[in-house]
N, C-alpha and C positions, 0 to 999 in steps of 0.2 A: 179352432178351439180344441179339436181332437189332438192336434200336434202338441199344443201347450200342455194338455192333460198328460200326454205320454212323457214330456220332458220333466213335469213335476214328479211323476212316478219313478223316474230314473235319476233323480237328483243325487242320491247317495252314490250311485255308480259313477256319475259324472265327476263328483268331487274326488272320488278315489282315483280315477284316471288322471286328473290334473295333478293330484298329490304325487302319484308315481312318476309322472313326467318331470316334475320339478326335482324330485329326489334323484332321478337319473341324470339330470342336467348338472346338479351340484356334485354328484359322485364322479362324473366325467371330469369336472374341474379339478377334483382331488388328484386323479390319475395323470392328467396332462399338465398339472402345475398352475392352472389358471384360476383356481379357487381363490376367492378374496380373503380367506383366512389362512393363507400360506404363511409358514413360519418366517419366510424371507422378508415379509412385510413387518413383522414385529421385532426382528433382529437385523440391524443394518450393518453389522460388522462383528467379527470375532478375532480376538488377539490371544494367542496361546490358550485357546479354549474358553476365554472369558468373553461372554456376549456383551455387545453394546446395544442396548434395547432402543427401539424407535422412540417410544414415548419420552424416556429420560433424555435421550439425545436431543430431541426437538425442544424440550423445555430449556435445556442449556443453550441451544442455539438462539432461542428467543431472548434469553437473558443477556447473552453476549451481544446480540443485535442492538439491544437497548443501550448497552454500555458503549458500543462503538459509534452510535448515533446514526443519523439519516444518511450520511455520506457513504457509509459502508454497505456493501451488498449482502444479501442473504448467503450467497456462496462464500464470501469472505468469512462471515460469522461461522458458517458450517465447517469450513476448513480449519478454522482456529479450534473449534470444539473437537473436531476429529483428531487433530494432532495431539491435543491434550488428553483425550480419552485413550489414544494409542499409547502415549507416554505412560499414563497411569497404569494401564494394563501390563505393559512391558515390564515396568518397574515392580508392579505388584507380584508378578511371577517370581522375581528375584527375592523379594521380601519373604514370600511364602516358603521358598526353598530353603532360605537361611534362617527362617523364624525370627526375622527382625520386626519389632513393633515399637511404637512410641507410647510410653506409659504416661499416666496422668501428671506425674511430677515434671516430665520433660515438656509436656504441652504447656504447663504453667510457666516454665522457664521461657519457652518460645513466645508466649503471650507477654511476659514481662519485658522481654527484649523488644518486641514489636511495638508495644504501647508505652514504652518508658518515657517518651516526651509528649504523650497526649495529655493535654490539660485536664481532661475529664477524669483521668485516673491517677492524678498526681496530688499529693497532700501539700500542706502548707510549707513543708520543708523542701518541696520540689522533688520528692522521691516517689517512685511508683508505689501505690497503695492497693494491695490485693483486695482489701475489704470494699473499696470503691468499685472494683471490677466485679466482685461478687454481687454487690447491690445492683449494678447496672444489668447484669445477666438476669437476676431474679425479677427485676422490674419489667424488662422487655418480654420475658417469658410469660408474665402474668397479664401484660397489657397489649402486646402487639405480636401475634403469632408470626406475621410476615417478617418483622424485624428480627425476631428470634431465629427464624429459619435462615435468614441471611447471616446471622451470627454463627450458627452451626456450620454453614458452608465455609465461613471464614476460618473457623477452628479446623475444619477438615483440610483446608488448603495449607494451613500452618503445619498440620500433622503430616501431610504428604511431603512438604518441604523438609520437615525434620527427618522423616524416613529416608528420603533421598540423600540428605546430608550424611546420615549414619552409614548408608550403603557406600557412598563415595569415599567416606573416611576409611571404611574397612578395606576397600580396594587400594587406596593410597598406602595404607599401612603395609600392604603386601608388596608394594613396588619399591624395592631397595636398589641401591647401586653398590655392587660388589667392588672389591679392590681390583679384581681382574677386569671388570668393565671400566673402572676408572683408568687403569693402565692402557686399555685399548683406546679409550676416548683421548687420552693424552697423546698416544701415538698417531691417531687420525689427525689430530690438530698440529702435532709437532714434526712428524716425519715429512721431509720435503725432498723433491727431486727437481733437478734442472734438466731440461730436454732440448734437443733440436728436433725439428719435425718438418715434414712436407705435407701439405693439405692439397688434395685434388678435389676441388669443390664440385658438388653435384650440379651447380649452375653451369659447369663447363660443358654439360650435355644438354642441348635444347630439349624441351618437353615434347616437341613434335616428333622427335626421333623415337621416343619411348612409347610403345603401344601397350595399353592396359585394357584387356577385354572385360566384358561383363562377367564372363565365367571366372576370370581371375578375381574379380571383386566378390562374387558369390562364394568362391572357395575360401577367401580370406574371412568372410562373415562366418562361414560354417566352422572355421578353425578358431574363431574368437566369439563364440555364441554369447557368452556372458556380457560382452561389450555392446551387443546389438539387439538385445531383447527389447521389444517395444510393446506398448499398450495398444488396445483396440482404438482405432481412430477413424475419422471421416474426413473426406475432402469435399469442398463445395466451391461453386463459383456463383457470383451474385451481381446484380445491378441495383444500384441505389437510385431511387427517385426522390430527389430533395424537394421539399415543399417550401419554395422560396417565392418571393414576390417578383412579378414580371415588371418590365419597364412601364407598362400601362398602369400597374398597381402603384408604382412609385410616383408616377405623374399625378395620379388621383390624390395621393397623400399630400403632395406639394400644393396642389390646387386647393385642397381643403384648408391647409394651414394659411394659405393666402387670404381666405375669408376672415380669419382672426387677425391677420396682420393689417389688413386694409379696412375691415368692417364691411358689413353687407346689409343693405336695406331691402333689396328685392332679389329673390332667387332667380335661377335661370329660366323658370317657368312663369315668371311674372308675379309670383305670390309674395306677400310681405313676410319677411323673415329677418327681423332685426337682430344683427350681431354687432355689438359694440367693438370698435377697434381696440386691440390689445394696448396700444400706446395711450389710449384715453381712459382706460379702466382705473378706478380708484381702489377697489377692493381686489388687489391682485391675487391674494391667496385663494379666495373663493372662485375667482374666474379661472385660475390655473387648475385648481383641483377638479373643477367641473369639466374642463375641456381637455386636459392632458392625461397621457398614459403614465406619467411620472408625477407624483405629488409634489407640492411646493415645499422647498427647503428654505427656511427663513434665515439660516446662518449666513454670516458675512464671510467672504473668502478673499484672499490675496490673488494677485495675478497668477502665481504658480499653482493655485488651486483650481484654475479654469483649464479646460481642455486646450492643449497647445495649439491646435489648428485655428481656434477662434479667440484665444486669449487677447491678442493685440487688438482685435476688432471690438470685443466687448468692453475691455477696460477703458477704451477711449470714448464710449458713449456718454452722453449727458443723461442725467436722471430723467426717466420717462421715455427715452429713445429705445427703439427696437432694432433687432438685427436678425436676418434670416430670410427665408428658410435655409438651413444648412444641415449637412448630413454628418452624424457622429455616433459611433458605437451602436449601429443598428437602428437608429432613430433619425427621423427628420425633425428639426427643431426650429422654433423662433424664440428669441430671448429678449428680455427687457431689463435695462438697468433700473432697479426700483429705488435703491438708496446707496449712499456711500458715506464712509466715515474714516477717521484716522484712529488706528488701534495698534498697540505693540504687537510684534510678531512672535515674541517669546515671553514666558513668565516663569518665575520661580516662587513656589509656595510651600507651606507645610500645613498639614491638616490632621484632624482627629475625626474618625468616622464612628458614629453611633447608629447601628442598625436597629431595626424593629421587626417584630413578627410580620412576615409577609414582604419585607423589602427584598430586592433582588440580591441573590448570593448570600443571604443571611444564613449563618451557621445554625444547625439544629438546636444548639444550646442557647440561642437568643430568646429572651423571655420578655423584653420590654415591648409595651404597646407603642403605637405611634406617638401618643400624647406623652408617655413617660420618656421616650427617647428625645423628644423635643425639649422636655423639661430638663433632662440631664445635659443636653447640649448647651442650653441657655445658662445653666449653672456653671459649666466648665468655661464658657465664654467670660463670665463674670470673674472667675478666678484668674484666668489668663490676662484679662485687662488689668487686674490688680498687680500681677507679677508674671511677665512674659517668660521669665527664666524657668517657670514650672512646666512650660509646654512639653519638653522632651519626656519628663516623668509622667505626665498625663497621657501622652501618646502610648507609652508602654503599658499603663494601667487600664486605659479605656478604649483605645482605637481597635477597630476590627479589620482595618486594612493591612493585611499581612505583607503586602508588597512595599509598604513604606515605613513600617515600624522600625526596621533595622537602621533607617536613615532619619530617625527622630521625626517621622511623619512627613518627611520632605520629599517633594518632587522637584528635582533640579530642573534646569532650563528645558522647557518643552514648548512646542509650537502652538499657535492659535488653533482652536478647534480639536485639540487632542483629548480633551476631557468632555464629559457629558455636558449638555447645553447650560444647565444652571450653574455648574461649577465654573465652566468656561466664561460665562458672562460676568460672574463675580470677579474673577481674577483679572480679566482683561479690560473691564470697564471701571475698575477701581484704581487706587494708587498705592504705591509702596507704603507698607505699614498698616493698611486697612485690616481690620478683624471683623468677622461676622459669621453667622450661622446660615447655612444654605441647605435646603432640602433637595435631594436627587432621588433617583430610583433605588439607590443603595442605602439611603438613610439620611441622617443629618450630619453635616460636616461643619466643624469649627475650622475656619480657614484664616490663615494670615498670609498676606502678600509680602514676599521678601524681595522681589526684584522684577522689573519690567524693562524691556528694551525700548529703543526709540520708536515712535509711532510712524506708521506708513498707511497708504491708502488701501482700504478694504471695501468691497462692493457686495451688495445684495442683488443677486440675479434671479429673475423669475423666468421660467422656461416652460413653454407648451411643447410637449414632445408627442410624436406619433410613431409608434413602433412600425418598422418596415416589415410587413407581413403580407402574405398572399391574400387576395380577395377570395370570396366564396367561389367565383367563377374559375379562378386560377387553381384553387385547391381541388375543385371538381375535375378539372382537366388532368391534373397530376394523378388523381385517383383512377380516372379512365385509362390513362396511358399505362399505369402500372398493372391494372387489371387486364387490359388487352394483351400486354406482354406476357403476363402469367399464363393466360389461356393459350396464346399462340406458341409460347415456348414449351408448354406441356405437350403440344402436338408435333412441333417441328424442332429445328436445330437452334439451340439456345444462343450459341456464338454467332451464327449467321443472322439471326433475327436482331440481335443486339447491334451488330455491325450495320445492318440495313437501316436501323433507326438511330444510328450514331450514339448508342448508349455505351458507356465504359463498363467492361466486364472485369471484375476483380476476383482473383482466386484466394481461397483460404484452405490451407492444407494442414493435416495433422491435428484435427480437432479432437480433444479428449472428452470423455464422458461427462466430466464435471467442469469443463471450461465454461466461461460466461461472457467473454469479451471478444469483439471483432475489431481488429485494428482500424482506426479511423471512424468507427461507428460507436464504439463504447459497449456498455453492458447490454448484451442481447441474449440472455440465458434461454429465452423461449425458442429462439431460432436454433441455437446449438443443441438444445435438448431434442428438438424435432428430428435432427439428423440421426439420433440414436433410438428413436421410437421404433417398435417392432414392425409397424406397418409401413414405415418409410423405406423406400427402395432406391437403388441407384437409378438416376434419371428423373426422379420425382422433382416437380417444381412447385413452389409455394410462395405466396405473397404474404408479407408481414408488415404490420403497421409499426412504425418507429415511435418511441415515446415522445420525442421532441418534434414530431411532425415528419411526414414523408413516408415512404414505403421502401421495402427491400424485397426483391424477387430473387430467390435462391434456388439452385439446382444441386442435388447431391451427385457428385462426380465419382466418388470411390468409397467403398466400405472396406477399410483395411483391418484385417483380423489381427488379434494379438499373436505375438510370436517373434520371429526374426525379421529384422528390417529388410526391405527389398533392396536389391542391388542398386536400383535407381536412386532410392533415398539415401543409401550409404555411400554413394559415389563421392560426395564432397569430403567425407571423412577418410575413406579408404584410398582413393586415388593418389593423394600425395604420398601415402605410406608405400604403396606398391611401386609408384614411380621412383621413389628413392631407392627401394630395393633393386629394381631393375637397372638403375643408373649405377649403383654400386657394383653390380655384377658386370656391367659393360666396362667400367673402369678397371676392375680387377683382371678381367680377361685380356685387356690390351697392355697390361704392365708385366714385364718379365725381368725387371731389374731388382737388385737386392740392396742397393745403397741409397742414402738420401740424395747424394749429389746426382747420381744417375737418374733417379726418379724426378728430381727437379728439372734436369735437362730434358728428359723425355716429355714432360708435361708443360714445359715452358713456364716454369714457376720458380720460386726461390726456396731455399732452406731458411727456416725461421727458428727463433729461440724463445724459450719461456722458462722462467726461473721461479723457485720457491712454490712449486705446485703442491697442494696437500689433498689428501683423500677427503677431508672434511668439506672442502670447497673445490670440486673437480672442474675448475675453469682454466682454460688455456688462453694466455694473452694472445690476442689476434685471431683466435678461432672461436671463442665462446665456451659455453658449457658442454663438456664432452666426457661424461662419466666413464664410458667404456674405454676410451683412449687413455684417460688418466689411470684407470685401474690396470690397464695393460702395462703402462710405464712403471708402475710400482711393482710389477712382477718381474721386471728386468734388472739385471746387474748393471753396475756402472760400466759404460762403454758398449753395452749390448744394444743391438738394433732389432726392432720388431719386424714382423711381417706386415701385410696390409690389414688395416683395421677399419671396419665400417663404423663411422661415427655418425653424429647427428647432422653434421653439416657437410660431410664429405668423406672420402677415403683417405686414411692417414698412414704414414710410416714414421715411427719415432725412434730416437736414440737417446738413451739416458747418459748425460754428461757428468752428472754429480748426484750423489745420494747423501743427504744430510739427516741422520737419525735424530729423533727427538731426544732432548736432554733427559738422562735417566734421573729419576727422583727417588729419594729415600722412602717416600710414602705417597701413595696415590689416593689418599682419602679425599682430598679436595676435589679431584676429578670425579671420584665416585659420588661425592655429594652433588656435583653438577648433573651427573647422569640421573640420580634419584629425583632431583628437582625437575628435570626434563620429562621424566616419566610421569611424575605427579601432575605436571601442568597439562598433560594430554587427557587426564581423566575427565575434566569438565567438557572438553571439546569432542572427544572420540568415544568415550565409554558408552553413552546412550545410543549413539548411531550403530555401534558394533552390536549391542544387545538387540536393537530394532532389526538389523539385517539378519540376525540369527533367529528371529521370532517368526511364527506362523501367523500372518495377518491376512484376513479375508475382508475386503472392502466391498460391501453390497449397496453402497449409497446410491449409485446410479440405477442399479436393478430395482431398488426399493422405491425409486421415483419420489424421494423425499423433497424434491424441489419442483 
């Protein structure tokens, strides 16, 4: 009690001590950069001094992710937003320096051009109506803040596009082709030389003779630093533990299917367990849906619609007969021929689609209820029955199926089962000339059958399928194996342990901070991000669960800092270059002749000829593209012989046999115009990249850990 009393008396002092300790902890985080409110976390990138904030960036990533759909990864969405944000910032720098803006009247023009064919903003005369646009904007502003915000973003996108177009047009306006440039262009195209030459191919010297050392490669890298700058990367090696069914698992699945095939009255323990044989079942759909991993599909199919491995066997069954078990596409199956009939394999129809509120793919401007849509469809059917020639006009006026309007509502010959079930049943179970109203998920269709092919056999197959997957015992063993390997590899030799257990080790080199995929495995962002975490060191081993089952045990092999590429990594690129240089030196050292004939004799080759060579296309017949050799030839007089030239494919000696100057023109304006067009065409492809290369871009996405 005395101790408790003293604690109560010193409560204020205790609180003060705790507060000071917390303050000191937070303050230390400020100095060492670990504090959670670091500016690096709120700004994930800077372009020419323009910050890309974390919150705004993530909102845009979320929006793009929704647009791209479920198949796109978060990293793909993030990269798309990053590229767009960088582009906007790079271009905004240019707009600000030049004072370029998009005024309200230009935005209106941009909207007019973009929405000129949108029915929502077109008047009775088919012309864009600005009043309708104003009414729409006022309406969504008053009733739907979210829709209005989307509209504002749309206007901003148009504005940015307009700004960019203005900027690009200004640049194009400054790119002219002068008469002097036109004359040069004409000469490059029209000046021609004929030559004789001898080529001593680099292949005449075996690679084994030429020694290129690691220091040679390092020296080359240091002399060409801009070509060999690399990002920070990681190297790993890994073992994959696939979660797949064992032979025992597959045997058990086949045995279970056998009970449905044959029926079972008493189980293996002597207990009553009545299972009716599949062949004797009357309610096939209910039986299949209860027993199968794949639900019953009631549609009829032709032979070519059945898996090729079993098509011959299934199509020959009598109604009620079964076949299997058989293995197909990751399942064991038993199948039963439930019914058969004769149906056409192709049909030709035309239709009018009347959607209603809530029907699939209905446009936002659809206002009809289901009852009203049915009433309109019935009315149109009555009109068409009275005069079928009105069908095309009614399609244009009423149909919502944009894919068939241009063809008068017609779907030309198409195969059985290519339409939704209700539509398919009407067209293939009717006869040519039939008219009717059919309801589908898209709305009500007024359909006319215009053509049917001859009928052939179609069958309805019922299948009980069991997915081939590991049992709980097998999955547990795979988990134990992966976990044991993770622990043992963390203490010992990764490669040796894998070899001992007969596991395949796979390397993955050059992982970048924002990579997300492992070849052969797929999207594994969590694994690749782990390699860049601060606490992850070279030699660390970790087990990861794979989304589709199984495990991956990885070890970090190397932490490659940003800077120049290592000699080992650059060897594949640099070795051929240096080998070519050394071969050229060897060839030149052994040659002491000065004529083509002597060179050809000394090198056991021949003198070859090439004619009508131009500077515009520096290609030599029989030798390939050789810019330096062609350039040298154009520097020689007729009859003059060159020295030795190091080309792309060998060492050359050339002699000019004829010089044909380009025809002189009275005016070079046409060529100057071509030069101007060539310059203008590069604006769209090269201008932005040039501006981006000249910009100061700081990418902190990886450091900010936004994934």
